N, C-alpha and C positions, 0 to 999 in steps of 0.2 A: 483449415488450420486457423486458429485464433492466437494472436500474440497478446500476452497479458503482462503488465508491469505493475509492481507494488512499489510505491515511494512513500516517504514520511511526509508529514504536514507541518513541520515547525514554521512559525511565522518568519524566522530568520532566513528562510529560503526566498522570501520576497525581497527584491532589491530595496524597496523603500523602508523595510524594517530591519535590514541587515546592519550590523554595527561596523566599527572601524576594524576590529579584529573579527576573523571569520572562523568560529569554532565548528562551523558546518561545511567547511571546504571539501572534506572527503565525502560527506553525504551528498552535497550538491553535485560534485563531479560524477559520482556513481549514478545519481538520479538523472542527470542530463545525458549520460552515456546510455542508460536504459531507455530513456525517451527517444533518443536518436534511433536505437534499435527498433523500438515500437513503431516509429514513424518512417522506417526505411522505405516502405512501399507507398507512403502517403495515402493510405486507406483511411476512411473515416475512423476517428477515435472517439470512444465513449469514456468520459471521466466520471468515476464513481467515488463519492465521498459522503461522509455522515453529516457534514455541515458546510457552511459557505466558505470558511477558511480553507478547508481541505480542497474544495472545488477551485478556489482562487489559486492555491499553490499548484494544483495540477494544470490549470490553464496557463499559468506563468511558465512552468517547466516546458510545456508543449510549445509555447509561443516562440521559443528559440530553435526548435527542432522540427516543427511540423507545419506544413502549409495547407494541408487538406482540411476537411470539415472536422469540427470538434463539437460534441454534444455533451453537456454536463447533466448528470443524473444524481440528484440528492435523495438519500434514503428518507423515507421508506420506499420510494419508487425503485423499481428494479429493471435493468435493461433486458431486452429480449435477446436471446441467442441467435435469432434469425438474422443472418447477414452481419453478425458481429465479428469484425476482422481484428479490431484492436481495442483493448480495454486498459485504461490506466486507473488503478485503485490507489487512492490516497488514504493511507491508514497508519496509525501509530499503535504501539503496544501500551503497556502499563506506564503511567506517570507516577509510579510509587516505588521506584527502584533505588532510592537512597534518601539520606536525611535532607539533602538539598533539592530533592525532586519536588515538583509542584504539589504532589499529594503526600510528601514525606514518605518514609520507609514503611513498606508493608512486606513482611517476610514471604508472603505468597507470590509476590510479583515476579521474581526471577524464574520460578518454576513455570508459572503461567506463560510468560514470554518465551521460555525455552520451548514449550510445546508449540507455540505459534511459529517460532523460527524453524523448528524441525519440519512442520507441515509445509511451510513455504519452500524450504530448501529441497524437500523430497517430492514436491508436487502432490501432496496428500490433500486433495480437495475435500474428502470426507471428514478429515480431522478439522479443517477450517469450518466446514458447515456445522460441525458439532460443538463448536466453542461454547463454553458456559458464559452466556451473555450477562447473567446476574453477577458472577464473579468478575467479569471484565468491567462492569460498571463500578463495582466496589474498588477495583484497582485503577480506576480512571483510564481505562484502555479504550479511548474514544474511537479507535479504528476497528474494534471487534465487529460491530454490525456490518461494516463494508467487507471485512474479511470473510465473515460468515456468508454473506450474499455471494461473494466470489466463489467460495467453496461449493455452495448450492448450485451455482450455474454450471460448474465443471465436474461435479461429482460423477464418478463412473467413467470419465473420459481419460484417455491416455495423456499424461503430462510429462514433458521434459522441463526440468526446473534448474535454475541457477541463482543463488544468492550472491550478490557482489558487494554488499555492505550490510553489516549488522553491528550495532553499537547503541550505547545509551548516553550520549554526551551531556544531557541535562537531567539524567535520572529518568528519561523516557526512552522506551525501546523503539528503535527505528530499524527498518530493513529496506533494502532495494533488491528486488527479486524479479527475475524474468521467467515467464512460463510460455512454452509453446504447447498449445492444446489441440489435439485432433478433434475434428467435428463429430466423428463417430463415437458411440459409446463403446468402451473397451470390453 
């Protein structure tokens, strides 16, 4: 069995970049709870992200919940499934979900993110593996490469999934999702 958690990567999750008001309190609480679940057995954790910020956010979240080994893997490197007990994927959806979003409004963003959200909530690894990377890039969905790798790693396996947070507080889609994946192909 492999435990997998998806968390968002907003810089505001880092203590040194958080403001006096905390618009990410709910996201932070869900992410920390998911990381506690991921680290329950203190098995080695692989943190997967598309950039250094994502890896930094992942390491920070784990630093309060996990005392075992942590290995950070930045794309395009891909972790091996051999002996992978715990995977933390740090990934966001589109940053074009509103007029005040970092990339301003793109009408395609909501539908694209809904597809990602459905795949995460239902454990549909094949749908994540098949995400349109070009459209994701147009929609400033920086987490799509990591989500696609996650999907590719677990495609064809049995997945029990639960999403505990889904919102777009800054016009950027964020999720916190837990997957329990069997090692055998379904």
